[in-house]
C-alpha atoms as one frame of an Amber mdcrd trajectory, in Angstrom:
protein
  15.257  16.754 -45.358  12.401  14.629 -45.012  10.452  16.311 -41.957   9.096
  14.553 -38.185   5.517  14.139 -38.484   6.236  14.325 -34.421   8.675  14.702
 -32.004   9.461  14.004 -28.084  11.339  16.285 -25.629  12.397  13.751 -22.597
  13.750  10.708 -22.336  12.967   8.464 -19.783  10.361   5.285 -19.273   7.123
   7.255 -20.920   8.429   9.154 -22.824   9.927   6.906 -25.227   7.489   4.640
 -24.677   5.261   6.845 -26.072   7.945   7.977 -29.228   7.807   4.146 -30.095
   3.855   4.290 -29.144   4.084   7.022 -32.333   6.138   6.059 -34.775   4.445
   2.048 -34.676   2.099   3.918 -35.656   2.865   5.645 -38.899   4.020   8.693
 -37.815   8.057   9.057 -37.834   9.247  11.100 -34.592  12.309  13.295 -33.526
  13.169  13.136 -30.330  15.433  15.184 -27.377  17.002  15.024 -24.273  19.019
  16.705 -22.668  21.181  14.221 -21.366  23.070  13.023 -24.862  23.589   9.757
 -23.264  20.417   9.707 -22.762  20.151   9.777 -26.856  22.260   8.134 -27.043
  21.135   4.993 -25.676  17.624   4.846 -27.148  18.299   5.741 -30.025  21.273
   2.572 -30.270  18.449   0.477 -28.668  14.726   0.126 -28.566  14.876   3.005
 -31.612  16.654   0.944 -33.187  15.596   0.291 -37.515  12.792   2.729 -36.583
  11.582   5.764 -38.165  13.148   7.752 -35.284  15.956  11.535 -35.601  17.628
  12.019 -32.804  18.430  15.368 -32.368  21.216  16.850 -29.524  20.040  20.430
 -29.297  16.388  21.748 -29.531  17.261  23.988 -32.678  17.177  20.871 -34.447
  15.000  19.458 -32.989  12.767  22.014 -33.935  14.243  22.324 -37.553  13.751
  18.530 -38.498   9.352  18.690 -37.684   7.251  19.143 -40.324   4.672  22.629
 -39.398   2.821  22.650 -37.962   5.153  21.405 -35.423   3.924  19.085 -32.788
   6.218  18.937 -30.032   5.028  16.619 -26.722   6.791  17.861 -23.440   7.704
  14.728 -20.925   9.335  16.450 -18.246   8.900  16.699 -14.901   5.831  18.637
 -13.738   6.599  21.903 -12.353   9.480  24.107 -12.908  10.761  22.087 -16.282
   8.450  22.773 -17.627   8.452  25.896 -17.399  12.332  25.440 -18.654  11.173
  23.492 -21.717   9.154  26.276 -22.645   9.839  28.716 -22.181  13.594  27.268
 -24.262  11.223  26.255 -27.575   9.279  29.828 -27.217  12.415  31.276 -29.063
  11.972  28.670 -31.514   9.099  27.752 -32.977   5.603  29.573 -34.518   2.511
  30.732 -35.179   0.004  27.668 -35.423   2.583  25.062 -33.590   1.262  22.662
 -31.115   3.429  22.315 -27.710   1.812  19.477 -25.206   1.925  18.532 -21.780
   1.707  14.760 -22.031   3.531  15.182 -17.770   0.741  15.177 -14.378   0.650
  18.998 -13.773  -1.038  20.659 -11.825  -3.634  22.186 -13.858  -3.943  25.429
 -12.894  -0.461  25.781 -13.704  -1.453  24.049 -17.581  -4.239  27.087 -17.817
  -1.590  29.554 -16.970   1.216  28.576 -19.661  -1.732  28.350 -21.806  -2.531
  32.342 -22.026   0.408  33.053 -22.113   1.667  30.031 -25.453  -1.775  30.851
 -26.936  -1.463  35.150 -26.685   1.392  34.678 -28.985  -0.114  32.601 -31.732
   1.394  29.369 -29.573  -0.852  26.304 -29.286  -1.160  24.452 -26.169  -2.086
  21.259 -24.859  -2.318  19.719 -20.812  -3.158  16.010 -21.947  -3.079  13.624
 -19.099  -1.999   9.771 -19.764  -2.944   7.320 -18.205  -1.853   3.383 -17.873
   2.120   3.335 -16.794   4.557   1.870 -18.958   3.281  -0.543 -20.836  -0.099
   1.650 -21.397   2.325   4.797 -23.095   3.735   1.831 -25.125   0.945   0.207
 -26.391  -2.242   2.143 -25.876  -3.621   4.657 -22.964  -6.460   6.482 -21.965
  -6.018  10.409 -22.787  -7.069  13.294 -21.940  -6.100  16.428 -23.358  -7.464
  19.454 -22.685  -6.818  23.458 -24.237  -8.353  24.973 -27.586 -10.674  22.977
 -30.084  -8.274  23.728 -32.884  -4.916  22.883 -31.113  -6.622  18.971 -30.464
  -7.717  18.786 -34.179  -4.316  19.426 -34.985  -3.660  16.776 -32.602  -6.289
  14.052 -32.965  -5.547  11.777 -36.381  -2.567  10.908 -34.187  -3.896  10.462
 -30.760  -6.630   8.526 -31.812  -4.506   5.786 -33.071  -1.821   6.373 -29.855
  -4.778   6.017 -27.945  -6.373   2.353 -26.365  -8.927   0.999 -28.026 -12.034
  -0.557 -26.338 -16.045  -1.705 -28.154 -16.820   2.065 -28.922 -13.700   4.052
 -30.032 -10.126   5.194 -29.017  -9.324   5.931 -25.244  -8.925   9.794 -26.365
 -11.594  12.613 -26.317 -11.531  16.558 -26.149 -11.927  17.511 -22.570 -11.937
  20.736 -23.337 -10.294  24.166 -22.731  -6.733  24.870 -20.877  -6.558  22.947
 -17.735  -9.473  20.496 -17.517  -7.181  18.085 -18.926  -5.350  17.900 -16.638
  -8.018  18.285 -13.691  -9.767  15.076 -14.942  -5.977  13.571 -14.418  -6.315
  14.661 -11.799 -10.128  13.467 -11.181  -8.336   9.863 -11.866  -5.647   9.872
 -10.107  -8.021  10.035  -6.906 -10.327   8.107  -7.595  -7.358   5.504  -8.240
  -6.243   6.194  -5.328  -9.519   5.597  -3.541  -9.510   2.340  -5.479  -5.778
   0.957  -4.661  -6.299   1.867  -0.671 -10.223   0.238  -0.872  -8.060  -3.391
  -2.013  -6.167  -3.272   0.299  -8.847  -2.564   2.744 -10.305  -5.849   1.996
  -6.923  -7.415   2.291  -6.893  -6.480   4.960 -10.489  -8.272   6.587  -9.212
 -11.418   4.207  -5.241 -11.858   5.056  -6.061 -10.574   9.293  -9.744 -11.638
  10.201 -10.213 -14.354   8.247  -6.563 -16.068   8.194  -7.028 -16.618   4.343
  -3.396 -17.010   2.643  -1.761 -15.969   0.073  -2.582 -18.972  -1.704  -6.584
 -18.136  -0.708  -5.738 -14.433  -1.820  -4.835 -14.876  -5.291  -7.785 -17.276
  -5.669 -10.240 -14.597  -3.475  -9.034 -11.813  -5.950  -8.236 -13.727  -9.430
 -12.704 -14.503  -8.719 -13.649 -11.200  -8.641 -12.229 -10.117 -11.090 -14.515
 -12.370 -13.376 -17.642 -10.771 -12.133 -19.085  -8.388 -13.680 -19.208  -5.985
 -10.500 -15.288  -6.333  -9.990 -13.312  -6.805 -13.299  -9.968  -4.714 -13.352
  -7.044  -3.495 -14.171  -6.141  -3.165 -10.450  -7.729  -6.189  -9.378  -6.418
  -7.825 -11.725  -2.825  -7.483 -11.246  -3.814  -7.929  -7.346  -4.475 -11.227
  -8.115  -0.608 -11.456  -9.463   1.167  -9.914  -6.414   0.114 -12.699  -4.210
   1.424 -15.201  -6.709   5.318 -14.034  -6.078   7.635 -15.737  -4.020  11.014
 -13.633  -3.086  13.332 -15.825  -4.685  15.816 -15.608  -1.407  13.699 -16.675
   1.258  10.714 -18.498  -0.186   7.898 -16.398   1.407   5.031 -14.027  -0.785
   6.899 -11.568  -1.420   3.866  -8.943  -0.865   4.500 -10.012   3.097   8.203
  -8.499   2.411   7.592  -5.309   1.520   7.553  -2.065   3.228   3.690  -1.089
   4.542   5.151   2.999   3.916   3.558   4.237   0.318   4.542   6.870  -1.512
   3.009   9.341  -2.933   3.054  12.615  -6.286   1.033  14.669  -5.463  -1.637
  14.490  -7.323  -4.392  12.606  -4.291  -2.991  15.568  -1.976  -4.552  17.535
  -5.757  -7.699  16.165  -5.795  -8.518  16.391  -1.859  -7.151  20.377  -1.938
  -9.357  21.865  -4.458 -13.013  19.447  -3.493 -12.328  21.511  -0.463 -11.905
  24.560  -1.674 -15.263  24.343  -4.782 -16.655  22.780  -1.944 -17.429  19.075
  -3.092 -17.347  16.382  -0.087 -15.161  13.490  -1.720 -14.170  11.097   1.750
 -13.685   7.755   0.280  -9.777   9.844  -1.285  -9.130  11.922   1.432  -9.043
   8.785   3.204  -6.506   7.306   0.811  -4.509   9.900   1.160  -4.411  10.351
   5.112  -3.636   6.178   4.661  -0.906   7.302   2.922   0.648   9.887   5.055
  -0.866   7.140   8.099   1.443   4.427   6.574   4.047   6.616   6.052   5.024
   7.316  10.053   6.281   3.676  10.082   8.716   4.114  13.386   6.737   5.677
  15.171   3.957   3.182  13.977   6.083   0.961  14.862   6.861   2.068  18.391
   2.696   2.719  18.943   2.268  -0.685  18.695   4.502  -1.143  21.418   1.690
   0.635  24.257  -1.252   0.866  22.606  -3.807  -2.388  22.745  -6.812  -2.905
  20.304  -9.244  -5.924  20.631  -7.851  -8.981  19.146  -9.292 -12.246  17.595
 -10.657 -13.930  14.859 -14.049 -14.002  13.005 -15.710 -16.553  14.130 -18.504
 -16.573  11.524 -18.326 -18.772   7.834 -16.361 -17.805   6.266 -17.084 -17.432
   2.782 -19.618 -16.088   3.218 -17.866 -12.386   5.214 -15.605 -13.088   2.007
 -19.310 -12.827  -0.287 -19.335  -9.814   2.042 -16.095  -7.910   1.589 -16.749
  -8.283  -2.100 -19.983  -6.658  -1.499 -18.625  -3.952   0.793 -15.822  -3.772
  -2.133 -17.972  -2.796  -4.799 -20.377  -0.857  -2.879 -17.614   1.669  -1.538
 -16.201   1.221  -5.077 -19.263   3.087  -6.517 -19.197   6.113  -3.681 -15.872
   6.499  -4.966 -16.425   6.966  -8.336 -19.764   8.315  -7.655 -17.435  11.244
  -5.212 -15.463  11.938  -8.896 -17.455  12.574 -10.763 -19.669  14.584  -8.810
 -16.047  16.927  -8.577 -15.899  16.631 -11.952 -18.890  18.141 -12.711 -18.979
  20.959  -9.926 -14.970  22.036 -11.298 -16.382  21.726 -14.651 -19.690  24.783
 -13.236 -16.862  26.249 -11.561 -14.167  26.156 -13.720 -16.296  26.512 -17.689
 -14.802  23.051 -18.650 -18.074  21.650 -20.417 -16.975  18.237 -19.342 -19.184
  15.341 -20.484 -18.741  12.768 -17.620 -20.443   9.874 -20.095 -17.476  10.112
 -22.110 -14.946  10.146 -19.637 -15.935   7.796 -18.431 -16.089   5.760 -21.618
 -12.384   6.973 -22.323 -11.279   4.891 -18.704 -12.653   1.930 -20.009  -9.219
   0.559 -21.632  -5.417   1.699 -21.461  -5.804   3.284 -17.997  -4.924   2.206
 -14.200  -8.869   2.096 -13.365 -10.291   0.856 -16.330 -12.911  -1.430 -14.914
 -15.948  -3.253 -16.292 -18.508  -1.297 -14.535 -17.439   1.954 -16.278 -19.548
   1.011 -18.806 -22.349   1.217 -16.341 -21.206   4.481 -15.769 -21.530   5.814
 -18.796 -25.137   4.178 -19.389 -26.470   6.087 -16.514 -25.058   9.718 -17.547
 -25.711   8.456 -21.266 -29.658   8.128 -19.693 -29.586  11.025 -17.999 -27.312
  13.713 -18.556 -28.560  16.231 -15.864 -27.800  13.179 -13.081 -26.980  14.796
  -9.804 -24.941  11.187  -8.344 -23.904   8.364  -9.302 -26.380   6.945  -6.579
 -28.849   8.237  -7.675 -28.540   5.905 -10.725 -30.917   3.219 -10.569 -28.584
   0.600 -11.399 -25.901   1.723  -8.364 -29.231   2.291  -6.035 -30.306  -0.524
  -6.354 -26.869  -2.514  -6.232 -26.361  -0.026  -3.181 -29.638  -0.910  -1.699
 -29.481  -4.595  -2.378 -25.964  -5.310  -1.184 -25.964  -2.477   2.509 -26.708
  -4.866   5.146 -23.078  -6.480   4.199 -21.074  -3.838   3.464 -22.403  -2.314
   7.444 -21.798  -6.352   8.699 -18.176  -5.266   7.413 -17.728  -2.251   8.626
 -19.219  -3.373  12.346 -17.001  -6.495  12.010 -13.562  -4.306  11.194 -14.727
  -1.905  14.361 -15.253  -4.668  16.800 -11.964  -6.351  15.650  -9.373  -3.680
  15.471  -8.853  -3.360  11.834  -9.247   0.118  10.483 -11.325   0.831   7.228
 -10.772   4.103   6.744 -11.594   4.227   3.387 -14.834   1.339   3.335 -16.091
   3.670   6.440 -15.499   6.497   4.966 -17.858   5.340   1.775 -20.438   4.322
   3.853 -21.124   7.466   5.578 -20.597   9.780   2.287 -23.576   7.420   1.143
 -25.439   7.832   4.940 -24.932  11.490   4.959 -26.192  11.935   1.520 -29.751
   8.949   1.402 -30.570  10.927   4.540 -32.568  14.481   4.455 -31.881  15.541
   7.384 -28.273  16.099   9.405 -27.643  16.973  13.009 -25.449  19.849  10.633
 -29.254  22.246  12.425 -27.016  22.194  15.320 -24.048  23.473  13.888 -25.569
  26.414  12.570 -26.912  26.988  16.254 -23.603  26.531  17.220 -22.297  29.829
  15.075 -25.323  31.408  15.056 -24.312  31.551  19.102 -20.523  32.495  19.068
 -20.103  34.308  15.965 -23.408  35.735  15.054 -23.734  34.094  12.304 -27.199
  34.384  11.261 -29.298  30.437  10.339 -32.471  29.546   7.651 -35.524  28.116
   9.412 -36.695  25.520   7.479 -40.841  27.310   8.116 -39.695  30.433   6.699
 -37.610  31.837   4.314 -35.017  34.428   5.698 -32.023  34.829   7.517 -31.717
  34.733  11.175 -29.645  35.117  13.999 -31.039  35.159  18.097 -29.668  36.509
  21.495 -29.228  33.346  22.838 -27.997  33.924  26.643 -30.916  36.167  28.585
């Protein structure tokens, strides 16, 4: 009996699509799902005529794979992943590779790697970005674990990943939880991107009164620019074209304004706070989703709390351009925060991350794929020790040239009562980073006053405490 090259456990949409991607690229696969009905439906439909073997027990599944076995686990993050691993342990052998392709918390991945590697097994925690389409046709892949385990998978992963001008969108990220950490930060940046786009939409619609046709035209035009060309801008333009067949209204206007989240944005914020990295744009994005979820409370509050009314009374076309500039400057700050977070995490957790290569593999397949990732890669290629993207010559000059427009947009939003938390947080980040003196000297004085926490001085070295009250 011939053996299969690759195995997939879990046949939800992402698992199915990755399985078909692997098979399409020349690697015979075996599949297993705990629900027999799901396996039968997959085999009868999407897997028909393909080199796919169905297994109905884990024993049968493992026996169908060639050594070393390569097993991709695509189940819900958390306890389900541990459950599958525990079931596989007695069945697999030293040298076999287990791959968790879900959105697992990086600390869980590190724990699983330690546990499995102590038994001779190898483990890869792999971030997968691109949604359903990416999984099927070429995602961005972020595998972390031992380098030997990656080398055992590289010939498959480089085939199934998205392909861009400078190679496949996959690279070895780093040890234990590095792959899932980078995917977590990717998702945090994604939160920021989406919130910034939502704020631009809010301004265009509610300060300038643009209708859905005009919004489609604006975002379509922005997607042709070097600065904003991206998957998220592209799909935003598409969204404004969709008309609800039942009402004849733009579908986006009928969607409840309460955003969901699956946790990776919160994890990003939590770890940034833990290791001491400022990511205010991502924090604003997570907070905005939380605020949006309080829909009934907001509806009630809207009847009690009033604010400014009116529209922007300046040049509409010029203000559209200023919103575009504000969006791009804010986007640069959001990515600068994400890169700074990964840089600090690389030191704290020993990941040895290559930030330029991470930017490269995000150029295709993933949700945040964008033309300006080429510029980010170039910035790190030019200076591998770059402390912050804001100091890269091109990004620095871009913001210096456009900051007046950015400030005007935030000012107009405040005057008209339009919340722009991510635009504002990004501008605050820029202004805080560019100042050589911040008011936290007063904070330190207060801390010393009430808690004797001591302070440093600007004019001489050492640690000092003052008795502030005579």
